[in-house]
C-alpha positions in Angstrom: -125.1 -96.5 -98.9 -122.2 -95.2 -96.7 -119.5 -97.8 -97.4 -117.0 -96.6 -100.0 -116.9 -98.7 -103.1 -113.2 -98.6 -103.7 -112.3 -100.9 -100.7 -115.1 -103.3 -101.7 -113.7 -103.5 -105.2 -110.2 -104.1 -103.9 -111.5 -107.0 -101.7 -113.3 -108.5 -104.6 -110.2 -108.2 -106.8 -108.0 -109.8 -104.1 -110.5 -112.7 -104.1 -110.0 -113.1 -107.8 -113.4 -111.8 -108.7 -113.9 -109.2 -111.4 -117.2 -107.4 -110.7 -119.2 -104.8 -112.5 -120.0 -101.5 -110.9 -123.5 -102.7 -110.1 -122.3 -105.9 -108.6 -119.8 -104.0 -106.5 -122.6 -101.8 -105.2 -124.6 -104.9 -104.3 -121.7 -106.4 -102.4 -121.2 -103.1 -100.5 -124.9 -103.1 -99.6 -124.7 -106.7 -98.4 -121.6 -105.9 -96.4 -123.4 -103.0 -94.7 -126.3 -105.2 -93.8 -124.1 -107.9 -92.4 -122.1 -105.3 -90.4 -125.3 -103.9 -89.0 -126.6 -107.3 -88.0 -123.3 -108.2 -86.3 -123.2 -104.8 -84.5 -126.7 -105.2 -83.2 -125.9 -108.7 -81.9 -122.6 -107.5 -80.4 -124.5 -104.8 -78.5 -127.0 -107.4 -77.2 -124.1 -109.6 -75.9 -122.4 -106.6 -74.2 -125.7 -105.6 -72.6 -126.3 -109.1 -71.4 -122.9 -108.9 -69.7 -123.9 -105.5 -68.1 -121.5 -103.5 -70.3 -122.1 -100.6 -72.6 -118.9 -101.1 -74.4 -118.7 -103.8 -77.1 -115.5 -105.9 -76.9 -113.7 -107.9 -79.6 -115.0 -111.1 -78.0 -118.6 -109.8 -78.4 -118.0 -109.2 -82.1 -116.5 -112.7 -82.5 -119.4 -114.3 -80.6 -122.0 -112.3 -82.7 -120.2 -113.3 -85.9 -120.4 -117.0 -84.9 -124.1 -116.6 -84.2 -124.9 -114.8 -87.4 -122.5 -116.1 -90.0 
């Protein structure tokens, strides 16, 4: 797991959720998986448009497809 836990914990607290250390780790793992999925889909969209660079619009389109 590469995502730091402190920012994840802050996000959870801002959402009004108190989470145990193990739950915070699970949220972090889930976020990493979601980010990886959106990144892969964004890259596919950029490639389909003959670009190597992913743009913000690609990320939004990928998010709409995945989430």
